[in-house]
A tleap script that builds the chain and sets N, CA, C and O, in Angstrom:
source leaprc.protein.ff14SB
mol = sequence {
  NMET THR ASN LEU ILE ALA TRP ILE PHE ARG
  ILE ALA VAL PHE VAL VAL LEU ALA VAL PHE
  ALA SER LYS HIE SER GLN PRO ILE THR LEU
  HIE TYR TYR LEU ASP GLN SER VAL GLU LEU
  PRO LEU SER VAL ALA LEU LEU ILE PHE PHE
  ALA LEU GLY ALA ILE ILE SER LEU ILE PHE
  ALA ARG ARG CYS CHIE
}
set mol.1.N position { -16.868 -17.709 -17.066 }
set mol.1.CA position { -17.694 -16.945 -16.146 }
set mol.1.C position { -16.898 -16.511 -14.907 }
set mol.1.O position { -17.043 -15.388 -14.423 }
set mol.2.N position { -16.058 -17.419 -14.408 }
set mol.2.CA position { -15.277 -17.052 -13.228 }
set mol.2.C position { -14.240 -15.981 -13.563 }
set mol.2.O position { -13.873 -15.176 -12.707 }
set mol.3.N position { -13.770 -15.973 -14.809 }
set mol.3.CA position { -12.827 -14.947 -15.231 }
set mol.3.C position { -13.495 -13.570 -15.198 }
set mol.3.O position { -12.871 -12.586 -14.800 }
set mol.4.N position { -14.742 -13.501 -15.610 }
set mol.4.CA position { -15.493 -12.246 -15.583 }
set mol.4.C position { -15.698 -11.775 -14.147 }
set mol.4.O position { -15.551 -10.588 -13.857 }
set mol.5.N position { -16.030 -12.680 -13.264 }
set mol.5.CA position { -16.218 -12.327 -11.852 }
set mol.5.C position { -14.911 -11.839 -11.246 }
set mol.5.O position { -14.911 -10.890 -10.462 }
set mol.6.N position { -13.804 -12.470 -11.597 }
set mol.6.CA position { -12.500 -12.038 -11.092 }
set mol.6.C position { -12.177 -10.633 -11.571 }
set mol.6.O position { -11.666 -9.828 -10.792 }
set mol.7.N position { -12.460 -10.314 -12.829 }
set mol.7.CA position { -12.189 -8.976 -13.341 }
set mol.7.C position { -13.082 -7.937 -12.692 }
set mol.7.O position { -12.628 -6.831 -12.396 }
set mol.8.N position { -14.339 -8.271 -12.466 }
set mol.8.CA position { -15.243 -7.336 -11.779 }
set mol.8.C position { -14.742 -7.064 -10.368 }
set mol.8.O position { -14.781 -5.925 -9.905 }
set mol.9.N position { -14.272 -8.098 -9.684 }
set mol.9.CA position { -13.728 -7.930 -8.338 }
set mol.9.C position { -12.475 -7.053 -8.365 }
set mol.9.O position { -12.314 -6.181 -7.511 }
set mol.10.N position { -11.595 -7.275 -9.332 }
set mol.10.CA position { -10.381 -6.475 -9.443 }
set mol.10.C position { -10.700 -5.005 -9.688 }
set mol.10.O position { -10.089 -4.121 -9.088 }
set mol.11.N position { -11.654 -4.752 -10.568 }
set mol.11.CA position { -12.052 -3.374 -10.860 }
set mol.11.C position { -12.657 -2.721 -9.626 }
set mol.11.O position { -12.386 -1.552 -9.351 }
set mol.12.N position { -13.472 -3.457 -8.881 }
set mol.12.CA position { -14.078 -2.913 -7.670 }
set mol.12.C position { -13.016 -2.574 -6.628 }
set mol.12.O position { -13.087 -1.524 -5.990 }
set mol.13.N position { -12.040 -3.447 -6.454 }
set mol.13.CA position { -10.960 -3.181 -5.501 }
set mol.13.C position { -10.158 -1.963 -5.952 }
set mol.13.O position { -9.799 -1.123 -5.127 }
set mol.14.N position { -9.875 -1.859 -7.235 }
set mol.14.CA position { -9.140 -0.710 -7.753 }
set mol.14.C position { -9.896 0.586 -7.510 }
set mol.14.O position { -9.297 1.587 -7.118 }
set mol.15.N position { -11.201 0.580 -7.736 }
set mol.15.CA position { -12.007 1.788 -7.527 }
set mol.15.C position { -12.005 2.183 -6.056 }
set mol.15.O position { -11.867 3.362 -5.731 }
set mol.16.N position { -12.158 1.206 -5.166 }
set mol.16.CA position { -12.148 1.501 -3.731 }
set mol.16.C position { -10.805 2.088 -3.322 }
set mol.16.O position { -10.762 3.066 -2.577 }
set mol.17.N position { -9.712 1.506 -3.797 }
set mol.17.CA position { -8.386 2.017 -3.459 }
set mol.17.C position { -8.126 3.390 -4.071 }
set mol.17.O position { -7.473 4.227 -3.449 }
set mol.18.N position { -8.619 3.627 -5.263 }
set mol.18.CA position { -8.444 4.942 -5.892 }
set mol.18.C position { -9.210 6.019 -5.134 }
set mol.18.O position { -8.706 7.128 -4.954 }
set mol.19.N position { -10.424 5.701 -4.690 }
set mol.19.CA position { -11.197 6.660 -3.895 }
set mol.19.C position { -10.503 6.913 -2.565 }
set mol.19.O position { -10.430 8.056 -2.113 }
set mol.20.N position { -9.992 5.863 -1.933 }
set mol.20.CA position { -9.262 6.019 -0.671 }
set mol.20.C position { -8.054 6.932 -0.860 }
set mol.20.O position { -7.812 7.829 -0.052 }
set mol.21.N position { -7.303 6.702 -1.924 }
set mol.21.CA position { -6.106 7.507 -2.182 }
set mol.21.C position { -6.471 8.967 -2.448 }
set mol.21.O position { -5.751 9.869 -2.018 }
set mol.22.N position { -7.565 9.209 -3.141 }
set mol.22.CA position { -7.939 10.595 -3.438 }
set mol.22.C position { -8.440 11.319 -2.192 }
set mol.22.O position { -8.261 12.531 -2.074 }
set mol.23.N position { -9.055 10.607 -1.271 }
set mol.23.CA position { -9.553 11.227 -0.040 }
set mol.23.C position { -8.454 11.431 0.991 }
set mol.23.O position { -8.604 12.264 1.884 }
set mol.24.N position { -7.358 10.697 0.892 }
set mol.24.CA position { -6.270 10.778 1.859 }
set mol.24.C position { -4.990 11.267 1.186 }
set mol.24.O position { -3.941 10.629 1.274 }
set mol.25.N position { -5.096 12.392 0.523 }
set mol.25.CA position { -3.933 12.898 -0.211 }
set mol.25.C position { -3.190 13.990 0.553 }
set mol.25.O position { -2.240 14.565 0.022 }
set mol.26.N position { -3.596 14.288 1.782 }
set mol.26.CA position { -2.891 15.324 2.541 }
set mol.26.C position { -1.475 14.855 2.852 }
set mol.26.O position { -1.247 13.672 3.107 }
set mol.27.N position { -0.542 15.771 2.829 }
set mol.27.CA position { 0.853 15.375 3.063 }
set mol.27.C position { 1.131 15.089 4.537 }
set mol.27.O position { 0.570 15.722 5.432 }
set mol.28.N position { 2.004 14.127 4.757 }
set mol.28.CA position { 2.493 13.826 6.102 }
set mol.28.C position { 4.016 13.905 6.057 }
set mol.28.O position { 4.624 13.775 4.995 }
set mol.29.N position { 4.610 14.115 7.197 }
set mol.29.CA position { 6.062 14.191 7.289 }
set mol.29.C position { 6.570 13.018 8.101 }
set mol.29.O position { 6.157 12.821 9.244 }
set mol.30.N position { 7.465 12.239 7.515 }
set mol.30.CA position { 8.091 11.130 8.214 }
set mol.30.C position { 9.476 11.578 8.658 }
set mol.30.O position { 10.297 11.991 7.839 }
set mol.31.N position { 9.731 11.494 9.967 }
set mol.31.CA position { 10.998 11.932 10.531 }
set mol.31.C position { 11.900 10.723 10.762 }
set mol.31.O position { 11.457 9.705 11.295 }
set mol.32.N position { 13.151 10.836 10.365 }
set mol.32.CA position { 14.147 9.787 10.529 }
set mol.32.C position { 15.205 10.251 11.518 }
set mol.32.O position { 15.102 11.329 12.103 }
set mol.33.N position { 16.214 9.425 11.690 }
set mol.33.CA position { 17.343 9.787 12.541 }
set mol.33.C position { 18.160 10.889 11.901 }
set mol.33.O position { 18.073 11.112 10.693 }
set mol.34.N position { 18.940 11.567 12.689 }
set mol.34.CA position { 19.841 12.638 12.249 }
set mol.34.C position { 19.081 13.778 11.568 }
set mol.34.O position { 19.562 14.365 10.599 }
set mol.35.N position { 17.906 14.078 12.079 }
set mol.35.CA position { 17.060 15.186 11.605 }
set mol.35.C position { 16.727 15.114 10.116 }
set mol.35.O position { 16.560 16.147 9.468 }
set mol.36.N position { 16.633 13.922 9.582 }
set mol.36.CA position { 16.200 13.766 8.197 }
set mol.36.C position { 14.693 13.547 8.191 }
set mol.36.O position { 14.152 12.912 9.097 }
set mol.37.N position { 14.019 14.066 7.179 }
set mol.37.CA position { 12.586 13.874 7.059 }
set mol.37.C position { 12.197 13.877 5.587 }
set mol.37.O position { 12.926 14.380 4.731 }
set mol.38.N position { 11.042 13.309 5.318 }
set mol.38.CA position { 10.512 13.284 3.959 }
set mol.38.C position { 9.008 13.536 4.047 }
set mol.38.O position { 8.345 13.081 4.978 }
set mol.39.N position { 8.486 14.263 3.072 }
set mol.39.CA position { 7.062 14.577 3.042 }
set mol.39.C position { 6.409 13.809 1.896 }
set mol.39.O position { 6.816 13.927 0.740 }
set mol.40.N position { 5.387 13.019 2.239 }
set mol.40.CA position { 4.673 12.181 1.272 }
set mol.40.C position { 3.171 12.300 1.497 }
set mol.40.O position { 2.740 12.644 2.597 }
set mol.41.N position { 2.370 12.022 0.477 }
set mol.41.CA position { 0.933 11.886 0.724 }
set mol.41.C position { 0.668 10.651 1.600 }
set mol.41.O position { 1.396 9.662 1.524 }
set mol.42.N position { -0.360 10.720 2.413 }
set mol.42.CA position { -0.670 9.626 3.329 }
set mol.42.C position { -0.899 8.316 2.589 }
set mol.42.O position { -0.436 7.270 3.044 }
set mol.43.N position { -1.598 8.343 1.464 }
set mol.43.CA position { -1.882 7.113 0.731 }
set mol.43.C position { -0.604 6.467 0.197 }
set mol.43.O position { -0.509 5.241 0.147 }
set mol.44.N position { 0.369 7.270 -0.200 }
set mol.44.CA position { 1.644 6.730 -0.693 }
set mol.44.C position { 2.417 6.085 0.448 }
set mol.44.O position { 2.993 5.010 0.280 }
set mol.45.N position { 2.432 6.734 1.606 }
set mol.45.CA position { 3.127 6.172 2.763 }
set mol.45.C position { 2.492 4.842 3.177 }
set mol.45.O position { 3.204 3.886 3.487 }
set mol.46.N position { 1.164 4.776 3.185 }
set mol.46.CA position { 0.490 3.521 3.526 }
set mol.46.C position { 0.808 2.432 2.521 }
set mol.46.O position { 1.024 1.283 2.908 }
set mol.47.N position { 0.843 2.767 1.243 }
set mol.47.CA position { 1.166 1.785 0.208 }
set mol.47.C position { 2.588 1.264 0.369 }
set mol.47.O position { 2.831 0.065 0.233 }
set mol.48.N position { 3.526 2.157 0.657 }
set mol.48.CA position { 4.916 1.745 0.827 }
set mol.48.C position { 5.053 0.796 2.010 }
set mol.48.O position { 5.691 -0.250 1.894 }
set mol.49.N position { 4.455 1.155 3.154 }
set mol.49.CA position { 4.604 0.314 4.336 }
set mol.49.C position { 3.829 -0.997 4.209 }
set mol.49.O position { 4.247 -2.010 4.771 }
set mol.50.N position { 2.705 -0.998 3.480 }
set mol.50.CA position { 1.999 -2.251 3.224 }
set mol.50.C position { 2.854 -3.169 2.359 }
set mol.50.O position { 2.957 -4.365 2.633 }
set mol.51.N position { 3.466 -2.616 1.319 }
set mol.51.CA position { 4.316 -3.422 0.432 }
set mol.51.C position { 5.528 -3.967 1.183 }
set mol.51.O position { 5.902 -5.125 0.997 }
set mol.52.N position { 6.141 -3.145 2.027 }
set mol.52.CA position { 7.282 -3.628 2.813 }
set mol.52.C position { 6.872 -4.747 3.757 }
set mol.52.O position { 7.602 -5.725 3.917 }
set mol.53.N position { 5.716 -4.612 4.380 }
set mol.53.CA position { 5.226 -5.668 5.263 }
set mol.53.C position { 4.951 -6.960 4.511 }
set mol.53.O position { 5.256 -8.044 5.008 }
set mol.54.N position { 4.380 -6.856 3.318 }
set mol.54.CA position { 4.118 -8.048 2.521 }
set mol.54.C position { 5.416 -8.718 2.091 }
set mol.54.O position { 5.522 -9.944 2.121 }
set mol.55.N position { 6.398 -7.927 1.692 }
set mol.55.CA position { 7.688 -8.488 1.269 }
set mol.55.C position { 8.389 -9.173 2.432 }
set mol.55.O position { 8.916 -10.274 2.275 }
set mol.56.N position { 8.402 -8.536 3.592 }
set mol.56.CA position { 9.031 -9.138 4.772 }
set mol.56.C position { 8.317 -10.421 5.169 }
set mol.56.O position { 8.964 -11.403 5.532 }
set mol.57.N position { 6.995 -10.425 5.104 }
set mol.57.CA position { 6.231 -11.639 5.429 }
set mol.57.C position { 6.552 -12.772 4.466 }
set mol.57.O position { 6.701 -13.918 4.890 }
set mol.58.N position { 6.660 -12.469 3.178 }
set mol.58.CA position { 6.993 -13.494 2.195 }
set mol.58.C position { 8.394 -14.055 2.435 }
set mol.58.O position { 8.613 -15.261 2.314 }
set mol.59.N position { 9.331 -13.187 2.771 }
set mol.59.CA position { 10.695 -13.650 3.033 }
set mol.59.C position { 10.721 -14.600 4.212 }
set mol.59.O position { 11.341 -15.661 4.135 }
set mol.60.N position { 10.051 -14.235 5.319 }
set mol.60.CA position { 10.046 -15.093 6.494 }
set mol.60.C position { 9.253 -16.375 6.266 }
set mol.60.O position { 9.598 -17.418 6.822 }
set mol.61.N position { 8.204 -16.314 5.464 }
set mol.61.CA position { 7.418 -17.511 5.172 }
set mol.61.C position { 8.237 -18.501 4.350 }
set mol.61.O position { 8.138 -19.710 4.561 }
set mol.62.N position { 9.038 -18.003 3.421 }
set mol.62.CA position { 9.867 -18.892 2.608 }
set mol.62.C position { 11.023 -19.484 3.413 }
set mol.62.O position { 11.431 -20.617 3.157 }
set mol.63.N position { 11.556 -18.737 4.382 }
set mol.63.CA position { 12.680 -19.232 5.180 }
set mol.63.C position { 12.222 -20.297 6.172 }
set mol.63.O position { 13.013 -21.167 6.536 }
set mol.64.N position { 10.987 -20.252 6.613 }
set mol.64.CA position { 10.494 -21.200 7.609 }
set mol.64.C position { 10.127 -22.542 6.985 }
set mol.64.O position { 9.992 -23.530 7.707 }
set mol.65.N position { 9.965 -22.605 5.686 }
set mol.65.CA position { 9.583 -23.876 5.043 }
set mol.65.C position { 10.761 -24.641 4.624 }
set mol.65.O position { 10.623 -25.731 4.068 }
savepdb mol mol.pdb
quit
């Protein structure tokens, strides 16, 4: 029963994130040093920076233990 509840929760989170990504698909421009820039959809940029933050947090959490 708990496995079914976990799958329902996963599907609900996926649907919410998919709707968010479809509503925030306008392109943004990220500017770097030396006049370099890249154009990405807003949802992709948020996903990249969220993943980088999670990875950095995991690295620091493992080093502190």
